[in-house]
Structures are given as structure tokens and as C-alpha cells.
C-alpha positions in Angstrom: 1.1 11.3 -12.1 4.8 10.7 -11.9 5.0 12.7 -8.7 2.8 10.1 -7.0 5.0 7.2 -8.0 7.1 7.2 -4.8 4.0 7.3 -2.7 2.5 4.3 -4.5 5.8 2.4 -3.9 5.8 3.4 -0.2 2.1 2.3 0.2 2.9 -1.1 -1.6 5.7 -1.7 0.8 3.6 -0.8 3.8 0.8 -2.9 2.5 3.1 -5.8 2.3 4.9 -5.5 5.6 2.2 -4.4 8.0 -0.4 -7.2 7.2 2.3 -9.8 6.9 3.5 -8.9 10.4 0.0 -9.8 11.7 -0.3 -12.9 9.6 3.0 -14.2 10.8 2.2 -13.3 14.4 -1.1 -15.2 14.2 0.5 -18.2 12.5 3.4 -18.4 15.0 0.9 -18.5 17.8 -1.2 -21.2 16.1 1.5 -23.7 15.1 1.7 -22.3 11.6 -1.7 -23.7 10.8 -3.1 -22.1 7.6 -6.4 -23.9 8.3 -6.7 -22.0 11.6 -6.0 -18.7 9.8 -8.7 -19.4 7.2 -11.1 -20.4 10.0 -10.4 -17.1 11.8 -11.5 -15.2 8.6 -15.0 -16.7 9.2 -15.2 -16.6 13.0 -18.1 -14.0 13.1 -20.2 -11.9 10.8 -17.8 -9.0 11.0 -14.7 -10.9 9.8 -16.8 -12.8 7.2 -18.0 -9.5 5.8 -14.4 -8.1 5.7 -13.1 -11.3 4.1 -15.8 -11.1 1.3 -15.1 -7.3 0.9 -11.4 -7.9 0.3 -12.1 -10.9 -1.9 -14.4 -8.9 -4.2 -11.8 -6.0 -4.2 -9.1 -8.5 -5.2 -11.1 -10.0 -8.0 -12.0 -6.5 -9.3 -8.4 -5.4 -9.1 -7.3 -8.5 -11.0 -9.9 -7.9 -13.8 -8.7 -4.3 -14.0 -5.1 -5.3 -14.2 -5.8 -7.9 -16.9 -7.9 -5.4 -19.0 -5.2 -2.7 -18.8 -2.3 -5.1 -19.5 -4.1 -6.3 -22.6 -4.6 -2.8 -23.7 -1.3 -1.2 -22.7 1.0 -4.2 -23.0 2.6 -3.2 -19.7 3.4 -6.8 -18.8 5.1 -5.8 -15.5 1.6 -4.9 -14.2 0.9 -8.6 -13.9 3.1 -8.7 -10.8 0.2 -7.0 -9.0 -1.9 -10.1 -9.3 0.2 -12.5 -7.2 0.9 -9.7 -4.8 -2.8 -9.2 -4.3 -3.6 -12.9 -3.7 -0.5 -13.8 -1.7 -0.2 -10.6 0.4 -3.4 -8.6 -0.1 -5.2 -5.7 -1.8 -3.2 -3.4 0.5 -0.1 -4.4 -1.4 -1.5 -5.3 -4.9 -3.3 -2.0 -5.6 -0.5 0.4 -4.8 2.0 -1.9 -6.5 -0.1 -1.8 -9.6 -0.5 2.0 -9.5 3.3 2.2 -9.1 3.9 0.0 -12.1 1.3 1.8 -14.1 2.8 5.2 -13.4 6.1 4.2 -15.0 7.2 6.7 -17.6 6.4 5.5 -21.1 9.2 5.2 -23.6 
């Protein structure tokens, strides 16, 4: 599992940078209106479905992180929760896998 650790970190960085580029692009074109961004998430059935898909994935990841942190006492794993809700699952999941793959001891 340790051999995958650099891959998890690379995916976490990509999962932070790539979506944020599109969010910042959209916000800059819409006067930095977060309300407009949220409205865009529900503009049609396709985006609404994707929004709910990612929301359910984020809640599931959060529950998994909390359960594992309680069991393993790997407190740094909690960093994946704000990464998930402030950036997205594309950052939070690989970040958690990176932090979870840290050598023990």
C-alpha cells in the first residue's frame, strides 16, 4: 500500500486544483456570486443528479473517515473532511487514502 502513497497525493492535488479552476472561472464570470453557483448545481435534472451523487459520496466518505479515525486514532485523517466539503470528493477521498497509507510507528 505504501507504493500507492505518491499516487494518492498526486490525485488529491489534481482533485483540488482542477475542480477549483472551474469553480473560480464560473465565479469570476458571475460576479463571485455563490448563490449563482449553487443555483447552477440545480439547473437541470443532469446537474441535480450529479449534485446529489457527490453529496451522498461526501457524506459516505465523512462517515468512513470518522469511523476509521475512531478506530485507528489517526487524527490527521480528519483533514479529509474539510477538504471534501470545501473542495470536493475528488480531493477528499485521495487525500484520506494518502493520510491513511502513512507508515505506522
